[in-house]
C-alpha positions as CSV (number, residue, x, y, z in Angstrom):
1,X,-76.2,-43.5,50.6
2,X,-78.7,-43.5,53.4
3,X,-79.6,-40.3,54.9
4,X,-79.9,-39.6,59.1
5,X,-78.4,-38.6,62.2
6,X,-77.5,-41.9,63.0
7,X,-75.4,-42.6,59.8
8,X,-73.4,-39.4,60.2
9,X,-72.5,-40.4,63.7
10,X,-71.5,-43.6,62.5
11,X,-69.3,-42.1,60.1
12,X,-68.0,-39.8,62.7
13,X,-67.0,-42.6,65.0
14,X,-65.4,-44.7,62.0
15,X,-63.6,-41.4,61.3
16,X,-62.4,-41.2,64.8
17,X,-61.1,-44.5,64.9
18,X,-59.4,-44.2,61.4
19,X,-57.8,-41.0,62.4
20,X,-56.4,-42.6,65.6
21,X,-54.9,-45.3,63.6
22,X,-53.5,-43.1,61.1
23,X,-51.4,-41.3,63.8
24,X,-50.3,-44.6,65.4
25,X,-49.4,-46.6,62.4
26,X,-51.0,-45.6,59.2
27,X,-53.6,-47.1,56.9
28,X,-56.9,-45.8,58.1
29,X,-58.4,-45.4,54.7
30,X,-58.5,-49.4,54.9
31,X,-61.6,-49.0,57.2
32,X,-63.2,-45.7,56.0
33,X,-63.1,-46.9,52.3
34,X,-65.1,-50.2,52.7
35,X,-67.2,-48.8,55.2
36,X,-68.5,-46.4,53.0
37,X,-69.5,-49.2,50.5
38,X,-70.7,-51.1,53.0
39,X,-73.3,-47.9,53.8
40,X,-74.0,-47.9,50.0
41,X,-71.9,-45.5,48.2
42,X,-70.5,-46.9,44.8
43,X,-66.7,-48.1,44.7
44,X,-65.6,-44.8,42.8
45,X,-67.3,-42.4,44.9
46,X,-66.3,-44.0,48.1
47,X,-63.0,-43.5,46.9
48,X,-63.5,-39.6,45.7
49,X,-65.2,-39.0,49.0
50,X,-62.7,-40.7,51.1
51,X,-60.3,-38.1,49.8
52,X,-62.1,-35.2,51.4
53,X,-61.7,-36.8,55.1
54,X,-58.3,-37.4,54.4
55,X,-57.1,-34.1,53.4
56,X,-59.1,-32.6,56.4
57,X,-57.1,-34.9,58.4
58,X,-53.9,-33.9,56.8
59,X,-54.6,-30.5,57.2
60,X,-54.6,-31.2,60.9
61,X,-51.8,-33.1,60.9
62,X,-49.8,-30.4,59.0
63,X,-50.9,-27.7,61.3
64,X,-49.9,-29.9,64.4
65,X,-46.6,-30.6,62.8
66,X,-45.8,-27.3,61.8
67,X,-46.8,-26.2,65.5
68,X,-44.5,-28.5,67.1
69,X,-41.4,-27.7,64.8
70,X,-41.8,-24.1,65.8
71,X,-41.3,-25.2,69.4
72,X,-38.1,-26.9,68.8
73,X,-34.7,-25.3,69.6
74,X,-33.3,-24.0,66.2
75,X,-29.9,-25.9,67.0
76,X,-31.4,-29.2,66.3
77,X,-32.7,-28.3,62.6
78,X,-29.3,-29.6,61.2
79,X,-28.4,-31.0,57.6
80,X,-31.2,-33.7,58.1
81,X,-34.0,-31.3,57.9
82,X,-32.5,-29.7,55.0
83,X,-32.3,-33.2,53.3
84,X,-36.0,-33.6,54.3
85,X,-36.7,-30.2,52.6
86,X,-34.8,-31.2,49.3
87,X,-36.7,-34.3,49.1
88,X,-40.2,-32.9,49.5
89,X,-39.1,-30.4,46.7
90,X,-38.0,-33.4,44.4
91,X,-41.3,-35.1,45.4
92,X,-43.7,-32.3,44.3
93,X,-43.8,-33.1,40.4
94,X,-44.1,-36.7,40.1
95,X,-46.4,-37.0,43.2
96,X,-48.8,-34.7,41.1
97,X,-48.5,-36.5,38.0
98,X,-48.6,-39.7,39.6
99,X,-51.8,-38.7,41.4
100,X,-53.5,-37.6,38.5
101,X,-52.9,-40.9,36.6
102,X,-53.6,-43.3,39.8
103,X,-57.1,-41.2,40.2
104,X,-58.0,-41.5,36.3
105,X,-57.2,-45.3,36.4
106,X,-59.3,-45.9,39.3
107,X,-62.6,-44.4,37.5
108,X,-61.5,-46.4,34.3
109,X,-61.3,-49.6,36.0
110,X,-65.0,-49.4,37.0
111,X,-66.8,-50.3,40.8
112,X,-66.7,-54.2,40.6
113,X,-62.8,-54.3,39.5
114,X,-62.2,-51.4,41.9
115,X,-63.5,-53.3,44.9
116,X,-61.5,-56.5,43.8
117,X,-58.4,-54.8,43.5
118,X,-58.9,-53.0,46.8
119,X,-59.8,-56.3,48.9
120,X,-56.4,-57.7,47.4
121,X,-54.4,-54.6,48.4
122,X,-56.1,-54.4,51.8
123,X,-54.6,-57.8,52.8
124,X,-51.3,-57.2,50.8
125,X,-50.5,-54.0,52.3
126,X,-51.4,-55.0,56.0
127,X,-49.3,-58.2,55.5
128,X,-46.4,-55.9,54.6
129,X,-46.8,-53.6,57.4
130,X,-47.1,-56.7,59.8
131,X,-43.8,-57.6,58.2
132,X,-42.7,-53.6,59.3
133,X,-39.8,-53.1,56.9
134,X,-39.4,-49.5,58.1
135,X,-39.9,-50.4,61.5
136,X,-37.4,-53.0,61.9
137,X,-35.0,-51.4,59.4
138,X,-35.2,-54.2,56.6
139,X,-35.0,-51.4,54.3
140,X,-31.3,-49.9,55.0
141,X,-31.1,-46.6,56.2
142,X,-28.4,-44.9,54.1
143,X,-26.4,-41.8,55.0
144,X,-28.7,-38.5,53.7
145,X,-27.5,-37.7,50.0
146,X,-26.5,-34.3,49.1
147,X,-29.0,-34.1,46.5
148,X,-31.7,-36.0,44.9
149,X,-32.1,-37.4,41.3
150,X,-34.2,-39.4,38.9
151,X,-34.4,-42.6,41.2
152,X,-36.1,-40.8,43.8
153,X,-38.4,-38.5,41.3
154,X,-39.4,-42.2,40.0
155,X,-39.9,-43.5,43.5
156,X,-42.5,-40.5,44.4
157,X,-44.2,-40.9,41.0
158,X,-45.1,-44.7,41.8
159,X,-46.2,-43.4,45.5
160,X,-48.3,-40.8,43.7
161,X,-49.8,-43.2,41.1
162,X,-50.8,-45.6,44.1
163,X,-52.1,-42.8,46.2
164,X,-54.0,-41.6,43.6
165,X,-55.3,-44.8,42.7
166,X,-56.6,-46.0,46.2
167,X,-55.1,-43.7,49.0
168,X,-55.3,-46.2,51.7
169,X,-51.8,-47.3,52.9
170,X,-49.8,-44.8,51.1
171,X,-48.0,-43.6,54.2
172,X,-46.4,-47.0,54.7
173,X,-44.9,-46.4,51.2
174,X,-43.7,-42.9,51.6
175,X,-41.9,-43.8,55.0
176,X,-40.3,-46.5,52.8
177,X,-39.0,-44.2,50.3
178,X,-37.7,-41.4,52.8
179,X,-36.1,-44.3,55.0
180,X,-34.5,-45.7,51.8
181,X,-33.3,-42.0,51.1
182,X,-31.5,-41.9,54.1
183,X,-33.9,-40.0,56.2
184,X,-34.9,-40.9,60.1
185,X,-38.5,-41.5,61.0
186,X,-39.2,-37.9,62.2
187,X,-38.1,-36.1,59.3
188,X,-39.4,-38.9,56.8
189,X,-42.9,-38.0,58.6
190,X,-42.4,-34.5,57.7
191,X,-41.9,-35.5,54.2
192,X,-45.2,-38.0,54.5
193,X,-47.3,-35.3,55.6
194,X,-46.4,-32.8,53.0
195,X,-46.8,-35.5,50.1
196,X,-50.1,-36.9,51.5
197,X,-51.4,-33.4,51.7
198,X,-50.3,-32.7,47.9
199,X,-51.3,-36.0,46.3
200,X,-54.6,-36.0,48.1
201,X,-55.4,-32.3,47.3
202,X,-54.8,-33.1,43.5
203,X,-56.6,-36.5,43.6
204,X,-59.7,-34.6,45.4
205,X,-60.0,-31.9,42.9
206,X,-59.7,-34.4,40.0
207,X,-62.7,-36.5,41.8
208,X,-64.4,-33.5,42.3
209,X,-64.1,-32.7,38.8
210,X,-65.8,-35.8,37.9
211,X,-68.6,-35.4,40.2
212,X,-67.8,-38.6,42.3
213,X,-67.8,-36.9,45.8
214,X,-70.5,-37.0,48.4
215,X,-69.4,-33.7,50.3
216,X,-71.8,-34.0,53.7
217,X,-70.5,-37.7,53.9
218,X,-67.0,-36.8,53.6
219,X,-67.2,-33.9,55.9
220,X,-68.9,-36.0,58.4
221,X,-66.1,-38.6,58.1
222,X,-63.5,-35.9,58.0
223,X,-64.7,-34.3,61.4
224,X,-64.3,-37.5,63.2
225,X,-60.8,-38.4,61.2
226,X,-59.5,-35.0,62.4
227,X,-60.1,-35.7,65.8
228,X,-59.0,-38.9,65.6
229,X,-55.6,-37.6,64.4
230,X,-55.1,-35.5,67.5
231,X,-56.6,-38.0,69.8
232,X,-54.4,-41.1,68.6
233,X,-51.4,-40.3,70.6
234,X,-53.4,-40.3,73.9
235,X,-55.2,-43.4,72.8
236,X,-52.1,-45.2,72.2
237,X,-50.9,-44.3,75.4
238,X,-54.0,-45.7,77.2
239,X,-54.5,-48.9,75.7
240,X,-51.3,-49.6,73.7
241,X,-50.6,-49.2,70.0
242,X,-50.2,-53.0,69.7
243,X,-53.9,-53.5,70.7
244,X,-55.1,-50.8,68.4
245,X,-53.3,-52.4,65.6
246,X,-54.7,-55.9,66.2
247,X,-58.3,-54.6,66.4
248,X,-57.8,-52.5,63.0
249,X,-56.2,-55.7,61.4
250,X,-59.0,-57.8,62.2
251,X,-61.5,-55.1,60.7
252,X,-59.5,-54.5,57.8
253,X,-59.4,-58.5,57.2
254,X,-63.1,-58.8,57.7
255,X,-64.0,-56.0,55.2
256,X,-61.4,-57.3,52.7
257,X,-63.6,-60.6,52.5
258,X,-67.2,-58.4,52.6
259,X,-65.7,-56.7,49.6
260,X,-64.6,-59.6,47.7
261,X,-67.6,-61.6,48.0
262,X,-70.0,-58.3,47.1
263,X,-71.7,-58.0,44.2
């Protein structure tokens, strides 16, 4: 990784854009991960370093969510919030286990294989989000259940596995699971914030244990991502979420091509 003020400024800038896009739509790591590799980090180290930025942004989002929730009228809590809490509890252990397994697999496959897999996932998940199963309710919204069981635990195990492996786009998968489980997008987003924070924290410890984190790079990227997360809503109002999405999708496809052809 090259040193210098310019590189750290670029990292903060890319983090700002990725954080804003995460707020608007999700999938910001599809920008930050390949950018870290373009700057010279090995794929496995980029994957670990990116977790530091993600967890800083997730902590910011969690704090903002708790602050916003505290201002809501208690009468609006209702049964839906209780279902969200129950689903979050069910998700905890499978998410942790899946995250650890996914992180281990990402280190086991090696740099070149990880680049190829990442480039495929970038295109596949981006196309899936353009189809927009959650936003267009192609995943049927069921009535919230009184309790959640083995099926939901298995789904979160798979979410944790994916998130531990690559992180990028995991928010889309979590929202798909919460929608399937009968939660609306507001309560589903609460579960998403909790789950992302959980699986990212676990995988961050795993990557740190294996020495695959560049802390100064991750902090610079995370500073930008945290600021971007707070500014994302304002940005979407000013220039429109659709334009942000188009720009980032174009960048994701470009990075995917670069990763695929790189040695």
